[in-house]
C-alpha positions in Angstrom: 35.4 -23.0 -18.8 35.6 -21.4 -15.4 33.7 -23.3 -12.7 33.1 -21.4 -9.4 32.5 -23.5 -6.3 30.1 -22.8 -3.5 32.3 -20.1 -1.9 33.1 -18.5 -5.2 29.4 -18.3 -6.1 28.6 -16.7 -2.8 31.3 -14.1 -3.3 30.1 -13.4 -6.8 26.5 -13.0 -5.6 27.5 -10.6 -2.9 29.5 -8.5 -5.4 26.5 -8.6 -7.8 24.3 -7.0 -5.0 27.0 -4.4 -4.3 27.2 -3.7 -8.0 23.5 -3.4 -8.3 23.4 -1.0 -5.3 26.1 1.2 -6.9 24.3 1.2 -10.3 21.0 2.2 -8.9 22.5 4.9 -6.7 24.5 6.5 -9.5 22.3 6.0 -12.5 19.2 8.2 -12.4 17.3 6.1 -15.0 17.5 3.0 -12.8 16.6 4.9 -9.7 13.7 6.8 -11.2 12.2 3.7 -12.8 12.5 1.6 -9.6 14.7 -1.2 -11.1 15.5 -3.6 -8.3 19.2 -3.7 -7.3 19.6 -7.5 -7.7 18.1 -7.2 -11.2 20.4 -4.3 -12.2 23.5 -6.0 -11.0 22.5 -9.5 -12.1 21.7 -8.5 -15.7 25.0 -6.6 -16.0 26.9 -9.7 -15.0 24.8 -12.0 -17.2 25.5 -9.7 -20.2 29.2 -9.7 -19.4 29.2 -13.5 -19.3 27.4 -13.5 -22.7 30.1 -11.3 -24.1 32.8 -13.6 -22.7 31.1 -16.6 -24.3 31.8 -15.0 -27.7 35.5 -15.6 -26.9 34.8 -19.2 -25.9 35.0 -18.4 -22.2 32.1 -19.8 -20.1 31.7 -19.2 -16.4 29.5 -21.6 -14.4 28.2 -21.1 -10.9 27.4 -23.6 -8.1 23.7 -22.9 -7.7 23.1 -25.3 -4.9 22.4 -22.4 -2.5 19.7 -21.0 -4.7 16.8 -23.3 -3.7 17.6 -23.1 0.1 17.7 -19.3 -0.2 14.3 -19.2 -2.0 12.8 -21.5 0.6 14.2 -19.4 3.4 12.6 -16.4 1.9 9.2 -18.1 1.7 9.7 -19.3 5.3 10.1 -15.6 6.4 7.0 -14.7 4.4 5.1 -17.3 6.4 6.6 -16.2 9.7 5.5 -12.6 8.9 1.9 -13.5 8.4 -0.4 -13.4 11.4 -4.1 -14.3 11.2 -5.2 -10.8 12.2 -3.5 -9.4 9.2 -4.9 -12.1 6.9 -8.4 -11.2 8.0 -7.8 -7.6 7.1 -6.7 -8.6 3.6 -9.5 -11.0 2.9 -11.5 -9.0 0.4 -8.4 -7.5 -1.2 -6.9 -10.9 -1.7 -10.2 -12.1 -3.4 -10.2 -9.2 -5.8 -6.5 -9.7 -6.6 -7.0 -13.4 -7.3 -9.7 -12.4 -9.8 -7.2 -10.1 -11.5 -4.5 -12.8 -11.5 -6.9 -15.4 -13.0 -7.9 -12.9 -15.7 -4.3 -12.5 -16.7 -3.8 -16.3 -16.9 -6.7 -16.6 -19.3 -5.5 -13.7 -21.4 -1.9 -15.0 -21.6 -2.9 -18.4 -22.9 -5.4 -16.9 -25.3 -2.8 -14.5 -26.7 -0.1 -17.2 -26.9 -2.4 -19.7 -28.7 -3.8 -17.0 -31.0 -0.4 -15.6 -32.1 1.1 -19.1 -32.5 -1.7 -20.1 -34.8 -1.4 -16.9 -36.8 2.3 -17.4 -37.1 1.9 -21.0 -38.3 3.2 -22.6 -35.1 1.8 -25.5 -33.1 -0.8 -24.1 -30.7 1.0 -26.0 -28.0 3.9 -23.6 -28.4 1.5 -20.7 -27.7 0.3 -22.4 -24.6 3.9 -23.1 -23.5 4.7 -19.4 -24.0 1.7 -18.4 -22.0 0.9 -18.8 -18.4 2.8 -22.1 -18.1 6.2 -20.5 -18.3 5.4 -16.8 -17.5 3.2 -17.0 -14.5 4.4 -20.6 -13.7 8.1 -20.0 -14.0 10.9 -22.5 -14.6 9.5 -25.3 -12.4 6.0 -25.3 -14.0 7.6 -24.9 -17.4 9.9 -27.9 -16.9 7.0 -30.1 -15.8 4.7 -29.2 -18.6 7.5 -29.2 -21.2 8.0 -32.9 -20.3 4.3 -33.6 -20.7 4.1 -31.8 -24.1 7.1 -33.8 -25.3 6.0 -37.2 -24.2 2.2 -37.0 -24.6 1.8 -34.6 -27.5 5.1 -35.1 -29.3 6.2 -31.4 -29.3 9.9 -31.3 -30.2 12.2 -29.3 -27.9 9.3 -28.4 -25.5 11.5 -28.4 -22.4 14.2 -26.2 -24.0 11.5 -23.7 -25.2 10.0 -23.7 -21.7 13.3 -22.9 -20.0 14.1 -20.1 -22.5 10.6 -18.6 -22.2 10.7 -18.7 -18.4 14.1 -17.0 -18.5 12.7 -14.3 -20.8 9.8 -13.8 -18.4 12.1 -13.6 -15.3 14.2 -10.9 -16.9 11.3 -8.8 -18.2 9.3 -9.3 -15.0 12.0 -7.6 -13.0 12.4 -4.8 -15.5 8.8 -3.6 -16.2 7.3 -3.6 -12.7 9.1 -0.4 -11.6 8.3 1.7 -14.7 4.7 0.6 -14.6 4.4 1.7 -10.9 6.2 5.0 -11.7 3.7 5.6 -14.6 0.7 5.0 -12.3 2.2 7.1 -9.5 3.4 10.0 -11.5 1.2 10.3 -14.5 -2.1 9.1 -13.0 -1.2 11.2 -9.9 -2.1 8.9 -7.1 -3.4 11.1 -4.3 -1.1 11.8 -1.4 1.9 9.9 -2.8 5.3 11.7 -3.1 8.8 10.4 -3.1 9.8 10.6 0.5 11.0 8.7 3.5 8.2 7.6 5.8 8.8 8.6 9.5 7.4 5.3 10.9 9.3 2.1 11.3 8.4 -0.1 8.4 6.9 -3.6 8.8 7.9 -6.7 7.0 9.5 -6.3 3.6 8.3 -2.8 2.7 11.6 -0.9 3.1 14.6 -3.3 3.3 17.2 -0.5 3.8 15.7 0.7 7.0 17.9 0.0 10.1 16.6 -2.7 12.4 18.1 -3.5 15.8 18.9 -7.2 16.4 21.0 -9.2 18.9 22.9 -12.4 18.5 20.5 -14.4 20.6 17.4 -13.1 18.8 19.1 -13.8 15.5 19.6 -17.4 16.6 15.9 -17.7 17.6 14.7 -16.4 14.3 17.2 -18.6 12.4 15.9 -21.6 14.3 12.3 -20.8 13.3 13.4 -20.6 9.6 15.3 -23.8 9.9 12.3 -25.6 11.4 10.1 -24.2 8.6 12.5 -25.6 6.0 12.7 -29.0 7.7 9.0 -29.4 8.4 8.1 -28.0 5.0 10.2 -30.5 3.2 8.9 -33.3 5.3 5.3 -32.2 4.5 6.1 -32.0 0.8 7.4 -35.6 1.0 4.2 -36.7 2.6 2.0 -35.0 0.1 4.0 -36.1 -2.9 2.0 -38.2 -5.4 -1.3 -37.4 -3.7 -4.2 -35.2 -4.8 -2.9 -32.6 -2.3 0.6 -32.3 -3.6 2.0 -28.8 -3.5 5.3 -27.2 -4.4 7.9 -27.3 -1.7 7.9 -23.5 -1.1 4.2 -23.5 -0.4 4.7 -26.2 2.2 7.5 -24.2 3.8 5.4 -21.0 3.8 2.5 -22.9 5.4 4.7 -24.2 8.2 5.9 -20.7 8.8 2.3 -19.4 9.1 1.5 -22.3 11.5 4.6 -21.6 13.6 4.0 -17.9 13.8 0.4 -18.1 14.9 0.6 -21.3 16.9 3.4 -20.1 19.2 1.6 -16.7 19.6 -1.8 -18.4 20.4 -0.1 -20.6 23.0 1.7 -17.6 24.5 5.1 -19.2 24.1 6.8 -16.8 21.7 6.3 -13.7 19.7 8.0 -13.6 16.3 10.5 -10.7 16.0 9.1 -9.3 12.7 11.9 -6.8 12.1 14.5 -9.6 12.3 12.5 -11.9 10.2 12.3 -9.2 7.5 16.1 -8.7 7.7 16.8 -12.4 7.1 14.1 -12.6 4.5 15.5 -9.7 2.6 19.0 -11.2 2.7 17.7 -14.5 1.4 15.7 -12.8 -1.3 18.5 -10.6 -2.5 21.1 -13.4 -2.7 18.5 -15.7 -4.4 17.8 -13.1 -7.1 21.5 -12.3 -7.5 22.4 -16.0 -8.1 19.3 -16.5 -10.4 20.1 -13.5 -12.5 23.9 -13.7 -12.8 23.6 -17.4 -13.8 21.1 -16.7 -16.5 22.1 -18.3 -19.8 21.1 -15.4 -22.1 22.4 -17.3 -25.1 19.4 -19.6 -24.7 17.2 -16.7 -25.5 19.1 -16.2 -28.8 18.1 -19.8 -29.7 14.4 -18.7 -29.8 13.0 -18.3 -33.3 11.7 -14.9 -34.3 8.0 -16.0 -34.0 8.6 -17.1 -30.4 10.2 -13.7 -29.7 7.2 -12.0 -31.1 4.9 -13.9 -28.9 6.9 -13.2 -25.7 7.3 -9.5 -26.6 3.5 -9.3 -27.1 3.1 -11.1 -23.7 5.3 -8.5 -22.0 3.4 -5.6 -23.5 0.0 -7.2 -22.6 1.3 -7.7 -19.0 2.2 -4.1 -18.6 -1.2 -2.9 -20.1 -3.1 -5.4 -18.0 -1.4 -4.1 -14.8 -2.1 -0.5 -15.8 -5.7 -0.8 -17.0 -7.0 -3.9 -15.1 -5.0 -4.6 -12.0 -4.6 -1.0 -10.9 -8.3 -0.2 -11.4 -9.6 -3.4 -9.8 -7.4 -2.8 -6.7 -8.7 0.7 -6.1 -6.7 3.2 -8.2 -4.6 4.3 -5.2 -1.0 3.9 -4.1 -1.4 0.4 -2.8 -2.9 -0.5 -6.2 0.2 0.9 -7.9 2.5 -1.2 -5.8 0.3 -4.3 -6.4 0.5 -3.6 -10.1 4.3 -3.7 -9.9 4.1 -6.9 -8.0 1.7 -8.4 -10.5 4.2 -7.7 -13.3 6.9 -9.5 -11.2 5.1 -12.8 -10.9 2.8 -12.4 -13.9 6.0 -12.8 -16.0 8.5 -14.2 -13.6 8.2 -15.4 -10.0 7.0 -14.2 -6.5 10.6 -13.2 -5.4 10.7 -10.9 -8.5 7.4 -9.5 -7.5 8.6 -8.7 -4.0 11.8 -7.1 -5.4 9.7 -4.9 -7.7 7.5 -3.8 -4.8 10.5 -3.1 -2.6 12.0 -0.9 -5.3 8.8 1.2 -5.3 8.2 1.3 -1.5 11.8 2.1 -0.8 11.3 5.3 -2.8 7.7 6.3 -2.3 6.8 4.8 1.1 5.3 1.6 2.6 2.3 -0.4 1.4 1.4 -3.0 4.0 -1.5 -4.4 2.0 0.6 -5.1 -1.0 3.2 -7.1 1.0 0.3 -9.0 2.6 -1.5 -9.8 -0.6 1.2 -10.6 -3.2 3.0 -13.3 -1.2 -0.3 -15.1 -0.4 -1.5 -15.1 -3.9 1.9 -15.8 -5.4 2.6 -18.7 -3.1 -0.8 -20.3 -2.5 -3.3 -19.4 -5.3 -1.5 -18.8 -8.6 -0.1 -22.3 -9.0 -3.4 -24.0 -8.3 -5.4 -21.6 -10.5 -2.8 -21.9 -13.3 -3.1 -25.7 -13.4 -6.9 -25.4 -13.7 -6.7 -22.8 -16.5 -4.1 -24.8 -18.4 -6.1 -28.0 -18.2 -9.2 -26.1 -19.4 -7.3 -24.9 -22.4 -6.1 -28.4 -23.2 -9.7 -29.7 -23.6 -10.2 -27.2 -26.5 -11.0 -29.0 -29.8 -7.6 -28.3 -31.5 -5.7 -29.7 -28.6 -8.0 -32.8 -28.2 -7.4 -33.5 -31.9 -3.7 -33.6 -31.3 
């Protein structure tokens, strides 16, 4: 076994991003279908590690940097959100929440229905539904424990982790092709692959040059650090209460308060371009570490019926984004970008959704409303709604009987 320490992992993650950039630049298929660079590079490395494992060689990474990078990314999302922009997105956010809620209901109904038809425990269907797909690894781990201890479902945690991994991979792969289909074949008005002449805001086009200085960099870094510290403290205070929230939501909330509080008091204006640079760096490194450290052999341990359920979930996610999300959000370019984002966190996680949307906007042009709506819904609303939907399913007669 080869164990890479903190520095070795950081080097590997950087090389994964460079590899991903090279692959997307040189391979027309990846470029045309808007596959995010961290996804392209990370999956190649994960597949290479799977091949090495067949020769009894295993490489392990130090993933201690992964969570801080994810939290830093959400801090920059919060620091990028001003109340004026939030007001503009109010109605759109509400419609997108309805679309997201509809998918959660469909995912669980599909999972339970297929599990029952295949002779599996209905709980397995629920576990391969919104718990692990929209919820990700964290939600999957929590509910896996509940299903094992309360309902006696064997290997629930292992199934949850494997299903969440499957979703993370597919969520990063289908978002770009779905957006391309909507943009090219549906012929979204006024959208052509081109570079926009204006300076992009936030996370829309991460490869655009942005001027920064050492002092401004330190100022922005301090804001992110304060968001991380205060967000973790807030999470500790809420832990065990009725208001308990995931840590990344607390960090994002602190970022929003910092951004708007300092602005309202006239003390400081957040440098949005610099926030987006640091946010994009955090996002890219987080995804690189997450994807290159995937244990793809865990997916091989899934039985064929579980693969059938997850494959069906992937197909339904794509169809839902095309025929429901896109139409509900207005059948325009912003709706196409939102559909790509929905694929990202409908199967994987909010960072995957942002990477999907960046791959699209980097090629076709910016979409401010998409980068306003998806982080808000992905961070604040989806976890809360998901818990409600899951608990409603658990009161169904065949679960109560268990």
